[in-house]
N, C-alpha and C positions, 0 to 999 in steps of 0.2 A: 222909631227914628234912629235910635242908637245902633240897632243891628245893621243898618245900611252902611254905616261907616266902617264896620269890621272888615268886610272884604277889601275896601280901599286901603286900609291900613296894612293889611296882610300883603297886598300886592306891592305897595310902596316899600315895605320891608324886604320883600323878595328882590326887588330891583336894586336896593342898596346893598344887599348881601354880596353882590359881585365886587363892590368897591371896598368891602370890609375884609378882603382876603389878607393873609399875612404878607407884609411888605417885603420880606426877605426870601420868600419861597418863589422860585421861578414858575411861571405858568406853563412853560414848555422847555424841554431840554433836548437838544439835537446833537448829533455827531456828524462830522464832515471830514472828507479826505483833504480838504483845502486848508491852507494855513490861515491864521486869523487875518492877515493882510489880504490874501486872495478873497476870502469871504467878504470882508468889508468892501473891497473893490466891486464885488458883485451886488451886494445888498443896498449900498447907498444910492446908486442910480435908480434902482427899482423903487425905493422909498420916495425919491424925488419925483419919479414918474407918477406916483399916487398922490401928488400934491402934499407930501409930508416934508418937513424941513429938518432933516437929521443933523445933529452936531456930533462930530467924531473926535474922540480922544484916544491916545494910544500909550501903552507902556511897552517894555521889552517883550512881554509875553501875551499881551492881550489888546483888544480893541473894544471900546465902549461907544455905542451908538445910541444917542438919546433923541427921541422925538417928542417935542413938547405937546401937551394936551391942554385944551381949554376947559375941559370938564372934570377930569380926574388927575391922578398923579401922572407924571411923564412916563411914556413907554421907553423901556431900556432893553437893548440887545447887547450882550457881552459875548465876545468870541475869545476863547482862551486857547493857547497852544497846548496840544495833547500829543502823546507819542505817535499816533497814526493820523495826524492832521490837526483838527480843532474840535473843541466842544463849545456849543452855543447855548447860552441861557437867555431866555426871553422872559421879560417881566412886563406884563401888560395888564392894566387895570381897565376893565370894561364893564358896562352894565350887564347884569344877568340876562336881560332880554336880548342883547346883541351877541351873546356868547355861543349861540347855536350855529352860526356861520363864521368861518375864519375871517378875521379882519384883514385889511390890506397890509397891515404891519406883519401879521403872522404869515400871510401868503408870500410876501417878499422874503421873509426869513426862510421859509421852506423851499422856495424856488432856487435858492442859491446853494443848497446842500450839494 
């Protein structure tokens, strides 16, 4: 009877491993020719089209777009000014089982490059 719980515990641990990634490491880094403002103007409507509710804040050199999550930490997209346009950092916490297919958050980020 004890051996039947081992696979279930191993599977649950694997699912939670996706949530246990380092909070300061981006899950994806992208380069774009667009300025941070142009990139934000592109990605925010796409996120809203996927029924996500982004909150946008800006500084002189960057835009920060936060999409609240009901299950894990909020997803964050940061666009920084770079010499040739912008550098995009994507911070997304998703379960390991759902990491095989790009999320709507990641797809929107990549479509605006």
